[in-house]
DRENTORLO-980515 format. One record per atom (N, C-alpha, C): y, z, x. Coordinates in steps of 0.1 Angstrom, whole numbers, plus 2048, in hexadecimal, padded with zeros to 3 digits. Each point is the difference from the previous one (the first is absolute). Layout:
# DRENTORLO-980515
YZX
...
//
This chain:
# DRENTORLO-980515
D76728CA5
7F4809802
7F47F97F8
7F5801806
7F37FB7FA
7FE8067F3
7FC7F87F6
7FE8057F2
7F580B7FF
7F67FE808
7F580B800
80580D805
8087FF80B
80580C806
80A8077F6
8097F87FA
8098067F6
7F98067F4
7F67F97FC
7F88057F4
7F980E804
7FB80180C
7F980C805
80A80B800
80C7FE806
80B80A801
8038057F2
8027F77F7
8048047F2
7F58087F9
7F47FB801
7F48077F9
7FE80E807
80180080D
7FE80D807
80B80A7FC
80C7FB7FF
80C8097FB
7FD8057F2
7FC7F87F7
7FD8047F3
7F480A7FF
7F67FD808
7F4809800
80480E806
80880080B
80580C806
8078097F6
8077FA7F7
8088087F6
7F98017F3
7F37FE800
7F78027F4
8047F87F4
8037F3802
8027F77F5
7F37FE7FA
8007FC7F3
7F47FE7F8
7FE7F17FD
7F47FC7FE
7FC7F37FB
8087F5808
7FF7FF80D
8077F6808
7F97F37FE
8077F67FC
7FA7F27FF
8087F7809
7F97F7806
8067F5809
7FD7F37F9
80A7F87FC
7FE7F37FA
8057F580A
7F87F6802
8047F5808
8077F67F7
80D7FF802
8087F77F7
8047F3807
7FB7FD80C
8047F5808
7FE7F37F9
7F67FF7F7
7FE7F37F8
8088007F3
80680B7FD
8078017F3
8107FE801
80580480C
80E7FF802
8047FE80F
80A7F9803
8047FF80E
80980B805
8038097F6
80A80B803
7FA80B808
7F38037FF
7FA80B807
7F17FD800
7F980680A
7F27FE802
7F780A7F9
80580C7FF
7F880B7FB
8088097F6
7FA8067F7
80680A7F7
7F780C801
80680B803
7F880D800
8068097F5
7F78057F8
8038087F4
7FA80E802
80780A7FE
7FB80E801
8068097F6
7FA80B7FD
8058097F6
80380D807
80B8077FB
80380D804
8008097F3
7FE80D803
7FF80A7F5
80D8037F8
80B7FF807
80D8047FA
80B7F7806
80C8027FA
80B7F8806
80380480E
7FE80C804
80280580D
7F67FA80A
7F37FF7FB
7F57FB808
8027F1802
8047F97F5
8037F1801
80B7FD80A
80B808800
80B7FE809
7FB80380E
7F880A802
7FB80480D
7F77F5806
7F87FB7F8
7F77F5804
8087F4805
8097FC7F8
8087F4803
80880380D
80680C801
80780380C
7F880080D
7F48057FF
7F680080B
7FD7F2804
7FD7F77F6
7FD7F2803
80C7FA808
80C8027FB
80C7FB806
80180580F
7FE80D802
80280680D
7F57FA80A
7F38007FB
7F57FB809
8027F1804
8047F87F6
8027F2803
80B7FE80A
80B8077FF
80C800809
7FC80580E
7F880B800
7FC80580D
7F77F6808
7F87F87F9
7F87F6806
8077F3803
80D8007FD
8087F4803
8007F57F5
7FB8047F5
8007F77F4
80D8007F9
8027F67F7
80C7FE7F9
7FF8067F2
80A8077FB
8018047F2
80C7F97FA
7FD7F77F7
80B7F87F9
8088097F7
7F98097F9
8068087F6
7F780A7F9
8068097F9
7F880A7F8
8088017F3
7F87FF7F5
8068017F2
7F980B7F8
8078077F8
7FA8097F7
7FF80F804
80680380C
7FF80D805
80780B7F7
80A7FC7F8
8078097F8
7F88077F6
7F87F87F8
7F88067F6
7F2805805
7FB7F8809
7F3805806
7F47FD7F8
8017F87F5
7F57FC7F8
7F87F4806
8087F7806
7FB7F4806
8097FD80C
7FB80080C
8087FD80C
7FA7F4806
8087F6803
7FC7F4807
80580080E
7F77FE80A
8047FE80E
7FD7F2804
80B7F9804
7FE7F2804
7FF80080F
7F47FE805
7FE7FF80F
7FE7F2804
8087F77FB
7FF7F1803
7F37FA7FB
7F6800809
7F37F97FC
7F88087F6
80380D7FF
7F98097F6
80A8077F7
7FD8007F3
8088077F7
7F780C7FB
80680C801
7F980C7FC
8068067F3
7F78027F6
8048067F4
7F980E7FF
80980A800
7FB80E7FE
8048057F2
7F78047F8
8038037F2
7F980C7FC
8068067F5
7F980B7F9
7F57F97F8
7F48077FD
7F57FA7F9
8047FA7F3
8088067F8
8047FB7F3
8077F2801
809800809
8087F3803
7F67F5805
7F7804809
7F77F6805
7F77FB7F6
7FB8087F7
7F77FC7F5
8087F77F7
80C8037FD
8087F87F6
8037F2806
8047FE80C
8037F3806
7F47F9805
7F6807804
7F37FA804
8027F480A
80680280B
8037F680A
7F47F9805
7F5808802
7F47FB805
7FB7F47F8
8008027F3
7FC7F57F7
8097F4801
80D803800
80A7F5800
7FF7F880D
7FD80680B
8007F980D
7F27FC805
7F68027F8
7F27FD804
7FF7F0801
7F87FC809
7FE7F2803
7F67F97F6
7F78087FB
7F67FB7F6
8028077F3
8047F97F6
8028077F3
7F48077FB
80180C7FA
7F58077FA
7FE7F97F3
7F37FF7FC
7FC7FB7F3
7FF80B7F6
8077FF7F5
7FE80A7F6
7F47FD7F8
7FB80A7F9
7F47FE7F8
8037F57F5
80C8007FA
8037F67F6
8007F2806
8067FE80C
8007F3806
7F17FC804
7F8809804
7F37FD804
7F77FC7F4
8038057F4
7F87FD7F4
8047F37FA
80C7FB803
8047F37FA
7F97F4806
//
């Protein structure tokens, strides 16, 4: 499936289920394992599980591949591997702690201390 079509399906599924703070990161220059990472937040473990389940269902309905889903038991952080796109659905506290957006950004942010040196 075309990466743009797959990305749209996933983002639309997350938006339909009221995911918060949806971020799409282009990781194609950082790793050969996947081209995009989509990160979204859910309000509770039930919401996180529901968001991940909807992404799974919508991708499958469109003929896409789901390699696997991890973390559904706890519901704090669920990862959906849709081959070319990896989707992380997290509760806000977990998302803030791991800060995947900063970890996977292509241009490092300069901290004030580094800028002063």
